[in-house]
VOMIVO-41691 format. One line per field, with one value per residue: residue in one letter; chain; x, y, z of N, C-alpha, C in turn. Coordinates in nm, 3 decimals. Each point is the difference from the previous one (the first is absolute). Layout:
residues N
residuo: [a;...]
cadena: [A;...]
nX: [X;...]
nY: [Y;...]
nZ: [Z;...]
caX: [X;...]
caY: [Y;...]
caZ: [Z;...]
cX: [X;...]
cY: [Y;...]
cZ: [Z;...]
END
This chain:
residues 243
residuo: [x;x;x;x;x;x;x;x;x;x;x;x;x;x;x;x;x;x;x;x;x;x;x;x;x;x;x;x;x;x;x;x;x;x;x;x;x;x;x;x;x;x;x;x;x;x;x;x;x;x;x;x;x;x;x;x;x;x;x;x;x;x;x;x;x;x;x;x;x;x;x;x;x;x;x;x;x;x;x;x;x;x;x;x;x;x;x;x;x;x;x;x;x;x;x;x;x;x;x;x;x;x;x;x;x;x;x;x;x;x;x;x;x;x;x;x;x;x;x;x;x;x;x;x;x;x;x;x;x;x;x;x;x;x;x;x;x;x;x;x;x;x;x;x;x;x;x;x;x;x;x;x;x;x;x;x;x;x;x;x;x;x;x;x;x;x;x;x;x;x;x;x;x;x;x;x;x;x;x;x;x;x;x;x;x;x;x;x;x;x;x;x;x;x;x;x;x;x;x;x;x;x;x;x;x;x;x;x;x;x;x;x;x;x;x;x;x;x;x;x;x;x;x;x;x;x;x;x;x;x;x;x;x;x;x;x;x;x;x;x;x;x;x]
cadena: [A;A;A;A;A;A;A;A;A;A;A;A;A;A;A;A;A;A;A;A;A;A;A;A;A;A;A;A;A;A;A;A;A;A;A;A;A;A;A;A;A;A;A;A;A;A;A;A;A;A;A;A;A;A;A;A;A;A;A;A;A;A;A;A;A;A;A;A;A;A;A;A;A;A;A;A;A;A;A;A;A;A;A;A;A;A;A;A;A;A;A;A;A;A;A;A;A;A;A;A;A;A;A;A;A;A;A;A;A;A;A;A;A;A;A;A;A;A;A;A;A;A;A;A;A;A;A;A;A;A;A;A;A;A;A;A;A;A;A;A;A;A;A;A;A;A;A;A;A;A;A;A;A;A;A;A;A;A;A;A;A;A;A;A;A;A;A;A;A;A;A;A;A;A;A;A;A;A;A;A;A;A;A;A;A;A;A;A;A;A;A;A;A;A;A;A;A;A;A;A;A;A;A;A;A;A;A;A;A;A;A;A;A;A;A;A;A;A;A;A;A;A;A;A;A;A;A;A;A;A;A;A;A;A;A;A;A;A;A;A;A;A;A]
nX: [0.085;-0.032;0.068;-0.107;0.052;-0.128;0.053;-0.104;-0.049;-0.098;0.065;-0.044;0.113;0.001;-0.133;0.020;0.098;-0.071;-0.101;0.088;0.055;-0.120;-0.035;0.121;-0.083;0.020;0.063;-0.104;0.082;-0.129;0.069;-0.070;-0.052;-0.103;0.009;-0.081;-0.081;0.106;0.041;-0.123;-0.004;0.125;-0.030;-0.114;0.066;0.086;-0.106;0.041;0.117;-0.058;-0.005;-0.023;-0.026;0.017;-0.064;0.053;-0.118;0.072;-0.078;0.074;-0.016;0.066;-0.097;-0.008;0.114;-0.073;-0.090;0.104;0.046;-0.126;-0.003;0.121;-0.040;-0.110;0.080;0.090;-0.126;-0.018;0.095;0.115;-0.077;0.038;-0.077;-0.104;0.049;-0.130;0.065;-0.130;-0.021;-0.099;0.034;-0.099;0.028;-0.122;0.053;-0.056;0.101;0.066;-0.073;0.107;-0.056;0.089;-0.109;-0.057;0.097;0.015;-0.131;0.009;0.101;-0.063;-0.119;0.038;0.077;-0.032;-0.130;0.005;0.070;-0.078;-0.097;0.065;0.033;-0.125;-0.024;0.105;0.002;-0.122;0.054;-0.056;0.110;0.070;-0.072;0.031;-0.118;0.045;-0.130;0.045;-0.122;0.055;0.029;-0.071;-0.075;0.081;-0.048;-0.130;0.025;-0.069;-0.073;-0.068;0.115;0.063;-0.064;-0.106;0.015;0.026;-0.101;-0.067;0.046;-0.018;-0.117;-0.006;0.051;-0.094;-0.079;0.057;-0.028;-0.108;0.025;0.090;-0.105;-0.084;0.084;0.069;-0.131;0.021;-0.030;-0.099;0.026;-0.129;-0.028;-0.127;-0.005;-0.122;-0.080;-0.104;-0.041;-0.082;0.039;-0.055;0.127;0.024;-0.077;0.054;0.091;-0.026;-0.100;-0.013;0.020;-0.074;-0.086;0.029;-0.012;-0.110;-0.021;0.057;-0.084;0.112;-0.027;-0.021;0.064;-0.073;0.104;0.000;-0.049;-0.068;0.003;-0.023;-0.098;-0.032;0.022;-0.068;-0.090;0.013;-0.004;-0.098;-0.043;0.049;0.101;-0.014;-0.126;0.086;-0.045;-0.109;-0.026;-0.095;-0.009;-0.124;0.014;-0.014;0.129;0.002;-0.054;-0.041;-0.099]
nY: [-0.120;0.094;0.091;0.078;0.122;0.036;0.119;0.044;-0.121;0.072;0.096;0.038;0.065;0.028;0.017;0.067;0.061;0.021;0.037;0.071;0.038;0.024;0.055;0.052;-0.011;0.132;0.008;0.078;0.080;0.014;0.110;0.056;0.124;0.047;-0.031;-0.012;0.081;0.065;0.000;0.029;0.090;0.038;-0.002;0.056;0.083;-0.007;-0.006;-0.063;-0.034;0.026;-0.129;0.069;0.086;0.086;0.050;0.107;0.045;0.111;0.049;0.087;0.113;-0.006;0.090;-0.111;0.051;0.008;0.045;0.068;0.026;0.034;0.063;0.045;0.029;0.052;0.055;0.039;0.018;0.027;0.087;-0.060;-0.027;0.115;-0.041;0.081;0.121;0.030;0.115;-0.015;-0.014;0.087;0.122;0.086;0.127;0.042;0.023;0.118;0.020;0.022;-0.113;-0.063;-0.082;0.016;-0.017;0.078;0.089;-0.006;0.010;0.080;0.071;-0.005;0.019;0.094;0.056;0.052;-0.025;0.023;0.110;0.028;-0.023;0.057;0.104;-0.001;-0.019;0.081;-0.048;0.028;0.089;-0.085;-0.057;0.056;0.111;0.058;0.058;0.125;0.036;0.120;0.039;0.056;0.109;0.016;0.020;-0.105;0.006;0.018;0.126;-0.014;0.103;-0.111;-0.067;0.112;-0.028;-0.028;0.107;0.074;-0.054;0.007;0.124;0.012;-0.055;0.074;0.099;-0.022;-0.035;0.110;0.077;-0.078;0.021;0.092;0.025;-0.025;0.061;0.014;0.023;0.058;0.116;0.006;0.126;0.022;0.102;-0.032;0.076;-0.014;0.030;0.013;-0.065;-0.077;0.063;-0.045;0.017;-0.056;-0.100;0.051;0.011;0.125;-0.010;0.130;-0.028;-0.109;0.079;0.095;-0.096;-0.054;0.128;-0.031;-0.101;-0.049;-0.083;0.126;-0.071;-0.022;-0.035;-0.129;-0.017;-0.086;0.111;0.075;-0.078;-0.003;0.131;0.013;-0.077;0.076;0.101;-0.060;-0.027;0.123;-0.085;0.058;0.021;0.102;0.071;-0.053;0.113;-0.089;0.084;0.003;0.088;-0.092;0.035;0.016;0.114;-0.108;0.066]
nZ: [0.001;-0.088;0.070;-0.006;0.014;-0.003;0.014;0.069;0.034;0.057;-0.069;-0.121;-0.021;0.130;-0.014;-0.112;0.066;0.108;-0.082;-0.068;0.113;0.052;-0.116;0.025;0.105;0.006;0.121;0.020;0.062;0.020;-0.017;0.101;-0.013;-0.071;-0.128;0.103;-0.070;-0.049;0.126;0.040;-0.097;0.029;0.129;-0.033;-0.081;0.103;0.081;-0.106;0.056;0.118;-0.025;-0.113;0.093;-0.101;0.104;0.057;0.040;-0.010;0.095;-0.069;0.065;-0.116;0.027;0.072;0.050;0.111;-0.090;-0.051;0.120;0.026;-0.115;0.022;0.121;-0.057;-0.093;0.091;0.042;-0.129;-0.040;-0.014;-0.112;-0.053;-0.100;0.031;-0.006;-0.004;-0.013;0.027;0.129;-0.017;0.033;-0.009;-0.031;-0.019;0.116;-0.039;-0.083;0.116;-0.004;-0.056;0.085;0.099;0.076;-0.091;-0.009;0.134;0.001;-0.103;0.050;0.116;-0.059;-0.081;0.093;0.118;-0.012;-0.133;0.029;0.102;-0.088;-0.100;0.076;0.046;-0.129;0.004;0.123;-0.041;-0.081;-0.078;0.035;-0.095;-0.014;0.117;0.011;-0.024;0.007;-0.032;0.038;-0.107;-0.067;-0.107;0.109;0.013;-0.124;-0.020;0.017;0.113;-0.035;-0.021;0.006;0.043;0.112;-0.077;-0.084;0.105;0.068;-0.113;-0.017;0.130;-0.020;-0.111;0.070;0.092;-0.105;-0.053;0.106;0.004;-0.127;0.034;0.081;-0.105;-0.084;0.112;0.023;-0.115;0.066;-0.086;-0.034;-0.021;-0.083;0.014;-0.111;0.051;-0.104;-0.078;0.110;-0.067;0.110;0.115;0.027;-0.120;0.030;0.112;-0.097;-0.024;-0.081;0.025;0.128;-0.005;-0.068;0.089;0.086;-0.051;-0.006;0.116;-0.022;-0.050;0.099;0.037;0.092;0.110;0.077;-0.024;0.124;-0.076;-0.075;0.107;0.043;-0.130;-0.002;0.119;-0.055;-0.105;0.084;0.064;-0.127;0.005;0.009;-0.124;0.037;0.015;0.101;-0.049;-0.067;0.011;-0.102;0.047;-0.098;-0.091;0.010;0.132;-0.038;-0.069;0.058]
caX: [-0.087;0.066;-0.066;0.012;-0.068;-0.044;-0.068;-0.111;-0.031;-0.135;-0.066;0.092;0.121;0.045;-0.086;0.031;0.130;-0.025;-0.077;0.088;0.087;-0.085;-0.030;0.123;0.027;0.072;-0.072;0.018;-0.041;-0.079;-0.009;-0.083;0.003;-0.125;-0.119;-0.047;-0.087;0.085;0.065;-0.100;-0.025;0.115;-0.010;-0.112;0.036;0.115;-0.006;-0.078;0.011;0.078;0.116;0.103;0.019;0.132;0.027;-0.035;-0.028;0.059;-0.034;0.098;0.011;0.143;0.042;0.045;0.122;-0.023;-0.075;0.097;0.062;-0.096;-0.019;0.117;-0.019;-0.108;0.050;0.101;-0.066;-0.040;0.114;0.125;0.059;-0.084;0.053;-0.020;-0.057;-0.050;-0.036;-0.098;-0.088;0.032;-0.095;0.021;-0.061;-0.030;-0.003;0.075;0.128;-0.019;-0.089;0.033;0.043;0.110;-0.044;-0.047;0.119;0.069;-0.086;0.024;0.137;0.009;-0.065;0.051;0.145;0.060;-0.048;0.069;0.141;0.016;-0.044;0.113;0.107;-0.040;-0.014;0.115;0.063;-0.095;-0.025;0.073;0.125;0.007;-0.133;-0.100;-0.035;-0.060;-0.059;-0.069;-0.090;0.018;-0.108;0.041;0.000;0.134;0.087;-0.053;-0.067;-0.144;-0.039;-0.104;0.057;0.145;0.051;-0.008;0.103;0.134;0.019;0.018;0.131;0.093;-0.013;0.073;0.142;0.026;0.022;0.136;0.091;0.004;0.055;0.132;-0.011;-0.058;0.068;0.082;-0.089;-0.075;-0.137;-0.013;-0.083;-0.045;-0.122;-0.096;-0.051;-0.120;-0.056;-0.132;-0.056;-0.145;-0.028;-0.103;0.059;-0.011;-0.140;-0.074;0.019;-0.108;0.022;0.086;0.135;0.053;0.024;0.124;0.110;0.006;0.056;0.144;0.046;0.004;-0.096;-0.133;-0.080;0.066;0.042;-0.077;0.086;0.057;0.117;0.113;0.030;0.074;0.142;0.066;0.022;0.114;0.121;0.025;0.055;0.119;0.108;0.102;-0.049;0.045;0.028;-0.068;-0.125;-0.074;-0.122;-0.112;-0.074;-0.084;0.053;-0.035;0.072;0.036;-0.105]
caY: [0.119;0.127;0.098;0.140;0.106;0.112;0.101;0.070;-0.098;-0.046;0.065;0.067;-0.065;-0.099;-0.118;-0.074;-0.069;-0.111;-0.105;-0.067;-0.091;-0.108;-0.085;-0.074;-0.100;0.057;0.044;0.148;0.082;0.108;0.107;0.112;0.096;0.033;-0.033;-0.132;-0.053;-0.061;-0.116;-0.108;-0.045;-0.081;-0.126;-0.078;-0.037;-0.093;-0.106;-0.107;-0.109;0.057;-0.087;0.016;0.145;0.039;0.136;0.044;0.143;0.066;0.140;0.087;0.132;0.021;0.137;-0.007;-0.082;-0.119;-0.094;-0.064;-0.105;-0.105;-0.077;-0.090;-0.104;-0.087;-0.081;-0.095;-0.104;-0.108;-0.047;0.074;0.022;0.072;-0.011;0.124;0.110;0.104;0.117;0.069;0.088;0.140;0.103;0.132;0.110;0.098;0.138;0.092;0.051;0.120;-0.036;-0.135;-0.012;-0.095;-0.138;-0.056;-0.034;-0.114;-0.119;-0.051;-0.051;-0.119;-0.115;-0.025;-0.014;-0.055;-0.136;-0.096;-0.017;-0.076;-0.140;-0.068;-0.017;-0.093;-0.137;-0.022;-0.129;-0.105;-0.004;-0.118;0.022;-0.058;-0.009;0.090;0.121;0.116;0.085;0.120;0.055;0.146;0.074;0.103;0.128;0.018;0.036;0.128;0.079;-0.012;0.104;-0.040;-0.043;0.000;-0.105;-0.129;-0.004;-0.006;-0.131;-0.101;0.022;-0.059;-0.147;-0.042;0.004;-0.102;-0.130;-0.006;0.006;-0.125;-0.108;-0.044;-0.072;-0.128;-0.072;-0.116;-0.110;-0.044;0.051;0.119;0.109;0.079;0.079;-0.001;0.139;0.019;0.137;0.006;-0.132;0.007;-0.053;0.086;0.132;0.079;0.001;0.105;0.127;0.039;-0.038;0.099;-0.017;-0.120;0.031;0.077;-0.097;-0.085;0.080;0.004;-0.137;-0.041;-0.110;0.055;-0.066;-0.035;-0.140;-0.094;-0.049;-0.129;0.024;0.028;-0.126;-0.085;0.047;-0.044;-0.144;-0.017;0.041;-0.108;-0.115;0.035;0.016;0.097;0.137;0.042;0.144;0.068;0.070;-0.052;0.074;-0.059;0.127;0.021;0.112;0.128;0.121;-0.016;0.064]
caZ: [-0.002;0.000;0.082;-0.041;0.078;-0.085;0.084;-0.069;-0.105;-0.010;-0.115;-0.093;-0.049;0.099;-0.009;-0.124;0.023;0.094;-0.066;-0.097;0.074;0.047;-0.118;-0.037;0.102;0.113;0.120;0.002;0.113;-0.060;0.098;-0.031;0.111;0.064;-0.077;0.042;-0.103;-0.101;0.057;0.008;-0.137;-0.042;0.075;-0.059;-0.134;-0.013;0.096;-0.058;0.097;0.112;0.032;-0.103;-0.022;-0.048;0.039;0.134;0.009;0.115;0.004;0.065;-0.063;-0.012;0.029;0.140;0.003;0.083;-0.081;-0.090;0.080;0.028;-0.124;-0.008;0.102;-0.046;-0.113;0.045;0.078;-0.092;-0.081;0.021;-0.134;-0.096;-0.135;-0.069;0.080;-0.090;0.080;-0.084;0.076;-0.026;0.038;-0.062;0.067;-0.105;0.057;-0.085;0.045;0.076;0.110;0.046;0.139;0.018;0.026;-0.126;-0.075;0.058;-0.018;-0.136;-0.011;0.082;-0.068;-0.134;-0.005;0.121;0.031;-0.087;0.039;0.124;-0.025;-0.065;0.100;0.105;-0.056;-0.086;0.025;-0.029;-0.143;-0.052;-0.072;-0.134;-0.066;0.061;-0.075;0.063;-0.104;0.045;-0.096;-0.007;-0.070;-0.101;0.069;0.054;-0.114;-0.049;0.105;0.000;0.095;0.091;0.129;0.003;0.090;-0.071;-0.102;0.064;0.061;-0.105;-0.061;0.095;-0.011;-0.119;0.034;0.104;-0.067;-0.049;0.115;0.072;-0.085;0.046;0.128;-0.020;-0.106;0.048;0.038;-0.119;0.007;-0.091;0.049;-0.112;0.015;-0.110;0.005;-0.081;-0.009;0.058;-0.005;0.024;0.133;0.065;0.024;-0.123;-0.045;0.071;-0.071;-0.089;-0.141;-0.064;0.052;-0.064;-0.141;-0.006;0.021;-0.120;-0.109;0.015;-0.016;-0.140;-0.020;0.017;0.107;0.126;0.007;0.088;0.108;-0.040;-0.086;0.092;0.067;-0.093;-0.006;0.122;-0.015;-0.090;0.077;0.093;-0.070;-0.079;0.100;-0.043;0.017;0.129;0.014;-0.112;0.013;-0.117;-0.024;-0.071;0.003;-0.118;-0.080;0.062;-0.045;-0.142;-0.080]
cX: [0.090;-0.086;0.026;-0.073;-0.034;-0.075;-0.105;-0.061;-0.139;-0.080;0.106;0.116;0.045;-0.083;0.031;0.132;-0.023;-0.074;0.083;0.087;-0.077;-0.033;0.118;0.045;0.081;-0.091;0.030;-0.049;-0.062;-0.021;-0.101;-0.006;-0.138;-0.124;-0.046;-0.088;0.082;0.070;-0.097;-0.034;0.112;-0.009;-0.106;0.039;0.103;0.000;-0.091;-0.003;0.085;0.121;0.112;0.024;0.144;0.032;-0.033;-0.019;0.060;-0.029;0.102;0.005;0.145;0.044;0.050;0.118;-0.020;-0.076;0.088;0.067;-0.096;-0.030;0.113;-0.017;-0.107;0.047;0.092;-0.058;-0.032;0.117;0.123;0.069;-0.101;0.068;-0.013;-0.071;-0.041;-0.052;-0.093;-0.084;0.041;-0.117;0.033;-0.065;-0.017;-0.014;0.080;0.133;-0.023;-0.089;0.035;0.054;0.106;-0.051;-0.054;0.120;0.069;-0.081;0.024;0.140;0.020;-0.057;0.072;0.149;0.059;-0.043;0.060;0.145;0.016;-0.055;0.111;0.112;-0.033;-0.007;0.126;0.062;-0.094;-0.039;0.089;0.124;-0.003;-0.138;-0.109;-0.021;-0.060;-0.047;-0.072;-0.097;0.010;-0.114;0.061;0.005;0.134;0.103;-0.036;-0.065;-0.150;-0.052;-0.098;0.056;0.152;0.060;0.001;0.114;0.141;0.025;0.023;0.134;0.106;-0.004;0.075;0.149;0.034;0.022;0.143;0.102;0.018;0.063;0.133;-0.005;-0.048;0.070;0.082;-0.086;-0.077;-0.145;-0.007;-0.097;-0.038;-0.120;-0.081;-0.077;-0.118;-0.028;-0.138;-0.071;-0.148;-0.039;-0.113;0.048;-0.020;-0.146;-0.083;0.013;-0.120;0.032;0.090;0.145;0.067;0.033;0.128;0.121;0.017;0.061;0.154;0.064;-0.005;-0.099;-0.146;-0.084;0.084;0.044;-0.099;0.096;0.071;0.125;0.122;0.042;0.080;0.146;0.075;0.033;0.121;0.129;0.037;0.070;0.125;0.111;0.102;-0.051;0.029;0.033;-0.073;-0.122;-0.080;-0.131;-0.102;-0.108;-0.082;0.046;-0.043;0.099;0.043;-0.109;0.001]
cY: [0.126;0.105;0.141;0.089;0.111;0.099;0.071;-0.084;-0.060;0.069;0.060;-0.085;-0.110;-0.127;-0.081;-0.079;-0.122;-0.114;-0.075;-0.103;-0.119;-0.096;-0.084;-0.096;0.051;0.021;0.151;0.058;0.127;0.108;0.109;0.089;0.012;-0.056;-0.147;-0.064;-0.068;-0.124;-0.120;-0.053;-0.085;-0.139;-0.090;-0.053;-0.111;-0.114;-0.112;-0.120;0.051;-0.084;0.018;0.150;0.027;0.144;0.020;0.149;0.057;0.146;0.076;0.130;0.040;0.145;0.010;-0.095;-0.127;-0.108;-0.074;-0.115;-0.114;-0.087;-0.101;-0.119;-0.102;-0.094;-0.112;-0.107;-0.119;-0.058;0.084;0.028;0.065;-0.006;0.132;0.099;0.111;0.117;0.091;0.100;0.146;0.089;0.128;0.106;0.114;0.142;0.090;0.044;0.136;-0.026;-0.137;0.002;-0.110;-0.141;-0.066;-0.042;-0.124;-0.128;-0.064;-0.062;-0.126;-0.123;-0.040;-0.029;-0.069;-0.143;-0.103;-0.024;-0.086;-0.139;-0.081;-0.023;-0.104;-0.145;-0.041;-0.141;-0.116;-0.010;-0.107;0.041;-0.072;-0.022;0.087;0.125;0.107;0.092;0.117;0.045;0.152;0.069;0.098;0.139;0.025;0.031;0.140;0.075;-0.006;0.090;-0.045;-0.037;0.000;-0.113;-0.136;-0.011;-0.010;-0.140;-0.109;0.018;-0.060;-0.153;-0.052;-0.006;-0.107;-0.136;-0.013;-0.009;-0.138;-0.114;-0.053;-0.075;-0.141;-0.084;-0.119;-0.121;-0.051;0.039;0.125;0.102;0.088;0.087;-0.012;0.131;0.013;0.149;-0.005;-0.135;0.004;-0.070;0.084;0.140;0.092;0.007;0.105;0.137;0.027;-0.044;0.095;-0.015;-0.123;0.023;0.077;-0.091;-0.086;0.076;0.008;-0.138;-0.042;-0.111;0.040;-0.066;-0.021;-0.146;-0.078;-0.050;-0.129;0.016;0.033;-0.127;-0.092;0.040;-0.041;-0.151;-0.026;0.039;-0.112;-0.115;0.027;0.035;0.108;0.142;0.040;0.149;0.081;0.078;-0.027;0.074;-0.083;0.109;0.031;0.112;0.132;0.107;-0.010;0.060;0.148]
cZ: [0.000;0.071;-0.051;0.097;-0.099;0.087;-0.078;-0.107;0.004;-0.109;-0.090;-0.047;0.093;-0.004;-0.126;0.014;0.092;-0.071;-0.102;0.072;0.053;-0.112;-0.039;0.112;0.121;0.118;0.015;0.134;-0.058;0.105;-0.044;0.127;0.065;-0.070;0.031;-0.108;-0.111;0.051;0.010;-0.138;-0.053;0.067;-0.066;-0.138;-0.007;0.107;-0.052;0.092;0.114;0.036;-0.096;-0.029;-0.036;0.035;0.145;-0.001;0.127;-0.005;0.080;-0.080;0.000;0.014;0.143;0.009;0.082;-0.077;-0.098;0.074;0.033;-0.121;-0.018;0.097;-0.045;-0.110;0.054;0.096;-0.090;-0.078;0.032;-0.135;-0.092;-0.137;-0.077;0.094;-0.097;0.087;-0.082;0.077;-0.019;0.050;-0.080;0.087;-0.100;0.054;-0.089;0.060;0.065;0.121;0.063;0.142;0.012;0.019;-0.129;-0.089;0.054;-0.012;-0.137;-0.011;0.086;-0.069;-0.128;-0.005;0.124;0.029;-0.095;0.040;0.125;-0.009;-0.064;0.099;0.105;-0.049;-0.077;0.017;-0.032;-0.147;-0.063;-0.077;-0.138;-0.061;0.062;-0.080;0.093;-0.110;0.068;-0.110;0.007;-0.067;-0.100;0.063;0.072;-0.107;-0.055;0.114;-0.013;0.107;0.108;0.138;-0.004;0.088;-0.069;-0.104;0.058;0.058;-0.104;-0.072;0.092;-0.004;-0.123;0.029;0.106;-0.062;-0.049;0.115;0.065;-0.079;0.058;0.131;-0.017;-0.107;0.052;0.037;-0.124;0.002;-0.087;0.062;-0.120;0.040;-0.127;0.009;-0.095;-0.020;0.068;-0.026;0.045;0.130;0.060;0.026;-0.123;-0.048;0.072;-0.067;-0.095;-0.144;-0.072;0.043;-0.065;-0.146;-0.019;0.017;-0.124;-0.120;0.006;-0.023;-0.147;-0.029;0.029;0.109;0.125;-0.012;0.086;0.108;-0.037;-0.090;0.083;0.074;-0.091;-0.010;0.124;-0.006;-0.090;0.069;0.097;-0.068;-0.084;0.099;-0.040;0.002;0.142;0.001;-0.108;0.050;-0.127;-0.015;-0.075;-0.003;-0.121;-0.090;0.057;-0.045;-0.148;-0.088;0.029]
END
């Protein structure tokens, strides 16, 4: 049995990644923060036979450092070896520049940057040598400035660099570290936008559409199965900015 941890994985991109791994026979630690409804739906959809469950739901709000440590403890109660760690959980803050409060800025950076770093550091000795994978989920907003949330863009730009920084620490163990960088994906987060807002985004995409979560999950699966992709920032953005 192979074990994976996917943060923020009861909906959107994280859910698609978790489902892909479950379909491929992996056991997945499915983390979420607050959305009980989505967690219950995930449980119902994937608990065909309780005796053969291939996942464990763990509720931890990663904007809290203590919760990061508790998540690590929960994982290590079941296994001392992780084959793949996918850092997907993210938050944003749409407060206009000039009105952003320190606690809002810190909340976004803690969830998007600090939590992934300390999860990797805390699990470093349990990631499988000679084949383990670490994948950060970045964002096109960490490449192109995006006025809606400076904290989100800055945190994701830092995540892209973090993937590169960690390569030298894990290379001696044969563990690869990469960032997968989507543009706009048709998740509940994006579906909440108005039709006009979505149209403006689509007009910037060469493919004229949002990505599907499963397309991002497929790229993650390809990264997991390719031992020579390392230290890469892999964009899956539909040709964003090419129009």
